[in-house]
C-alpha positions in Angstrom: 63.2 57.9 -0.5 62.1 61.0 0.4 58.3 59.6 0.3 59.0 57.1 2.6 57.1 58.2 5.6 53.9 57.0 7.9 51.3 58.1 6.9 48.5 57.6 4.1 45.7 59.6 1.9 42.2 58.6 0.9 42.1 57.5 -2.4 39.6 56.0 -5.0 40.7 51.9 -6.1 39.4 49.1 -6.5 40.8 46.4 -4.3 41.6 42.4 -4.3 41.0 39.5 -2.6 42.0 36.1 -3.7 42.1 32.9 -1.7 42.9 28.9 -2.6 39.4 27.3 -2.2 40.6 24.5 0.3 43.8 25.2 0.8 44.1 23.5 4.0 43.6 20.1 2.9 45.7 20.5 0.0 49.0 21.8 2.3 48.3 18.6 4.7 48.6 16.4 1.8 52.2 17.6 0.5 55.3 18.0 2.4 56.9 21.3 3.2 58.9 21.1 0.4 56.2 20.0 -2.2 53.7 23.1 -0.4 56.7 25.9 -1.4 56.7 24.7 -5.2 53.0 24.5 -6.1 52.5 28.0 -4.1 55.5 29.4 -5.4 54.4 28.3 -9.0 51.0 29.4 -8.2 51.6 33.1 -6.9 54.5 33.9 -9.5 52.1 33.5 -12.5 48.8 35.5 -10.6 51.2 38.2 -9.6 52.5 38.6 -13.1 48.9 39.1 -14.5 48.2 41.9 -11.8 52.0 43.4 -12.9 50.9 43.4 -16.4 48.0 45.8 -15.7 49.7 47.7 -13.3 48.3 47.0 -10.0 49.9 46.7 -6.9 50.4 43.6 -5.1 50.0 44.7 -1.3 51.0 41.4 0.5 50.5 37.4 0.2 49.3 35.5 3.6 49.8 32.2 2.7 48.0 31.0 -0.3 45.9 34.5 -0.5 47.2 37.6 -2.6 45.8 40.6 -1.8 46.5 43.4 -4.0 45.0 46.9 -5.4 44.5 49.1 -8.0 44.2 53.0 -8.5 47.4 53.8 -5.8 49.7 55.0 -6.0 49.8 56.6 -9.5 46.0 57.2 -10.6 44.4 54.8 -12.4 40.9 56.4 -14.2 40.2 52.5 -15.1 41.0 50.9 -12.1 37.9 48.7 -11.7 38.4 47.6 -15.3 41.9 46.4 -15.4 41.3 44.7 -11.7 38.0 42.8 -13.8 40.2 41.6 -16.5 43.0 40.6 -14.2 40.6 37.9 -11.8 39.8 36.8 -15.9 42.8 36.2 -16.9 44.1 34.6 -13.5 41.1 32.1 -13.9 41.9 31.2 -17.6 45.2 31.0 -16.5 44.2 28.2 -13.6 42.7 26.2 -16.1 46.2 26.0 -17.7 47.5 25.2 -14.9 45.2 22.6 -13.4 45.8 20.9 -16.4 49.9 20.9 -16.1 49.3 20.0 -12.4 47.0 16.9 -13.2 49.7 16.1 -16.4 52.3 15.9 -13.7 50.3 14.2 -10.9 50.3 17.1 -8.8 47.5 18.8 -6.6 45.1 21.2 -8.4 43.8 24.1 -6.9 40.7 26.6 -7.3 40.9 29.8 -6.7 38.3 32.2 -5.5 38.2 36.2 -6.0 36.5 39.2 -4.5 37.3 42.8 -6.1 35.5 46.0 -4.2 35.6 49.6 -5.4 35.5 53.0 -3.5 37.4 55.0 -1.0 40.3 53.9 1.1 43.1 55.1 2.7 46.1 54.0 1.2 50.1 54.5 2.4 52.8 53.4 4.6 51.5 52.2 8.2 53.5 50.1 11.0 56.0 51.5 12.9 59.2 54.3 11.9 61.8 51.4 11.2 59.1 49.0 9.4 56.2 50.3 7.6 54.0 48.0 4.7 52.6 50.2 2.2 48.9 49.1 2.1 45.4 50.0 2.2 42.8 49.9 5.0 38.8 51.4 5.4 35.2 49.8 5.0 35.7 49.1 0.7 38.5 47.0 1.4 36.6 44.9 4.6 34.3 45.1 2.0 36.7 43.1 -1.2 37.6 40.6 1.9 34.0 39.6 2.5 33.1 39.4 -1.5 35.8 37.1 -1.9 34.3 34.4 1.1 30.9 35.0 0.2 31.8 32.9 -3.0 31.8 29.8 -1.3 27.6 30.4 -0.6 27.1 31.1 -4.0 28.8 28.8 -6.3 30.9 31.7 -7.7 34.7 32.3 -8.8 34.2 36.1 -8.9 32.4 38.3 -6.7 32.4 42.1 -7.2 30.2 44.9 -5.5 28.2 47.3 -7.6 30.3 50.3 -8.1 32.8 48.3 -9.4 30.4 46.2 -12.0 29.1 49.8 -12.7 32.2 50.8 -13.9 33.4 48.1 -15.5 30.5 47.1 -17.0 31.5 48.4 -20.8 34.6 45.7 -20.3 32.7 42.8 -18.7 29.9 39.7 -18.3 28.3 39.6 -15.1 25.4 38.5 -13.2 23.5 40.2 -10.4 23.6 37.2 -8.2 21.6 38.5 -4.9 21.8 40.7 -1.9 23.4 40.1 1.1 24.1 42.1 4.2 27.5 43.2 5.1 28.4 44.2 8.4 28.5 48.1 9.3 26.2 48.4 6.4 22.2 49.0 7.4 21.0 47.7 3.3 21.3 44.9 1.8 23.9 45.1 -0.8 24.2 44.2 -4.8 26.3 41.3 -5.5 27.7 40.3 -9.0 29.4 37.0 -10.7 32.0 38.3 -13.1 31.6 35.5 -15.5 33.5 37.2 -19.2 35.0 39.4 -21.1 32.7 41.2 -22.9 30.8 39.7 -25.7 33.5 36.4 -24.7 30.5 34.6 -23.3 29.3 31.6 -24.7 25.7 30.6 -26.0 24.9 28.2 -23.3 26.2 30.6 -20.6 24.5 33.5 -21.7 21.0 31.4 -21.4 21.9 30.1 -18.4 22.2 33.6 -17.2 19.2 35.2 -18.4 17.1 32.0 -16.5 19.4 33.4 -13.3 17.9 36.9 -13.9 14.2 35.5 -14.6 14.4 33.2 -11.5 16.0 36.1 -9.3 13.0 38.1 -9.8 10.4 35.1 -8.8 12.7 34.6 -5.5 12.5 38.3 -4.5 8.7 38.2 -5.0 8.5 34.4 -3.2 7.1 32.2 -6.0 9.5 30.1 -5.3 8.6 27.0 -7.0 8.5 28.8 -10.0 11.4 29.9 -9.8 13.1 26.8 -8.7 11.7 25.5 -12.0 13.5 28.5 -13.7 17.1 28.1 -12.0 16.8 23.8 -12.8 16.4 25.1 -16.4 20.0 27.2 -16.3 21.0 24.3 -15.1 20.2 22.1 -18.2 22.3 24.6 -20.0 25.1 24.8 -17.7 25.1 21.8 -15.4 27.3 22.4 -12.6 26.6 26.2 -12.7 26.8 27.4 -8.7 25.3 30.0 -8.4 22.1 28.4 -10.2 22.4 24.9 -7.4 22.8 27.8 -4.2 20.0 29.3 -5.3 17.9 26.0 -5.5 
């Protein structure tokens, strides 16, 4: 209880945001009781994964999960842990969707955004009602990455610092450079694809084609780039980022 006071401190963390794609339409097709049951089942399994890696759950906002790694206790590998959480979650979602299909229930698909950097973490609110939460540019950018997945057809989007910090344990591809509110220069974004050395040969080849296509795209060799991205789709026919670039 002595630690329970208003105020925050600056810490290096990895912020986590997740959301369910098309949740509004899903919720409109269910009774309130069915919706609560589905949501609690989903949130319970996802939260178990966060806690398994010693993450801190900040809050739930409807179907959204907000969490962070690296506070309250120091965690040198917070970017790697958070990245592995995101991958484990997507693996678990495959299992859940199979189970929901078997029970004639709605299937959910989740999008995740991760970003690593400094943030203010602490108890914020009033003297009688407070939340242990995070604030700052790093946090806002993670939330924007989560939403930007929709544009790129990706499932997990991460920032450059997260990628550099976790690249020994993950496989990722650079997606693009995007403008983020409040930043003068465009920032690189990456799609987190798999754990290290767990890429299928087809996915690995698709990522190679994407990298080649991205370089051509940046050189404004648009026709050639489209051909290369199409070759990537020949490996993985539903590769969202390749479709988006075309």
